N, C-alpha and C positions, 0 to 999 in steps of 0.2 A: 396138251391136247392126252387127250384119251388112244387107244388101238381099236383095231381090227382085231375081236376076239377074247377081249378083255369082258370082262362080268361085272354090271353095276348094274344100279339097285336106282329105283326111280324115286327120288327124293320125298315128294306130295305122294304121288299115291301108290309107294310102296313095292312097286311090282319088280323082279328082277330080270335081266335078260341079259344080250349076248351081244356086241356094235360086230355087224356087220357090212358097216361099213360106212364114210363119214363126209362134208362139207365141210370147207372151213369160212365159210357164208350159205345160211340154207340157200335152198335151190327150190324149193316147192311153189307154186304159186301161192300172189299173196296173198289172195280169198281166201285159200286152203289154210293159212298162215295168221290171219287174220281170224278165222272160226277156233284153229288148235289153240292157239299160244294166246288168244286174244290182244282187242286191238289195243293196250295200255303196257305191251311186251317190245313193241320194235326194236328195242339192242339187241332183241333172241336173235333175230333175222342176221346181225353183223358179228357173230359167235356161230365156233362152230356148233353143228348140228350131225346126232347119231343116226342110222339106222340102228335099230336094235327088235334081237329076235327075245319076242316074251316069252317068261317060264310061262308052261302050261299048266304046270300048276298054281299060276298067281293070278289068269285069265282063263275062264274057263272055255274059250276058241282062238284056236293059234292067231298068234298077230302079229304084226310087224309093225313097230311106230318108228316118226323123227321128233328125237327131243335135244333141245340146247343143252349145251355146254352145262348152263348153272344149275340145269334140273338133276343132274346125275352124279353118283359117288363111285366110288372101286367097290367092287367086293373080291377078296383072296379066296379062294378055297371053295369057292363055290360053284356046283355044274350046273345046268337048268336041262328043262327038256321042252321040246320043240320039234315038230315031225320033221322041220326042215335043214335041222341042224347039220346032219351027215353030209346033206348037200354041199352046207357054204365048210364045213371045218373035220379036217383026220382024227380028230383025238382032241382029249384035253393032258395037260401035264401038270393037273396039280394046280396049275396058279392059273391057266388061259384058255384057252381053245387054238389051239394051230390050223391057221388059214386052210384050203384045197391049194393046188397049186394056180388056180384062175383067181382066187380070188389076192391071194397075194401078189400077183401079176398086176392089181388094178390097185395097190395101196404098198406099193413094195419096199416103203418105209418102214410098213409094225410088224 
């Protein structure tokens, strides 16, 4: 499993982002999952899914995505740009972002 603060790249769409949350199994409404993940990928609902702030250099407008684990890879030594980054993180240690106390309290094991 990935952790809050890690920087990832989407395997298919190639955008970079930082993980700001996760669920052990998908928590989005079934209709949304069908539309976003496709009806042929029902197994994605039973794996970790991650909330990701997308790097604004890769998408024109600030976005938050919800992505199954199978679709992301870890990226090292990469900073991202997003207007909500400072709301979620105190800084970047060269490898990953350091969650603010409120975010750390939601994911204490990360």
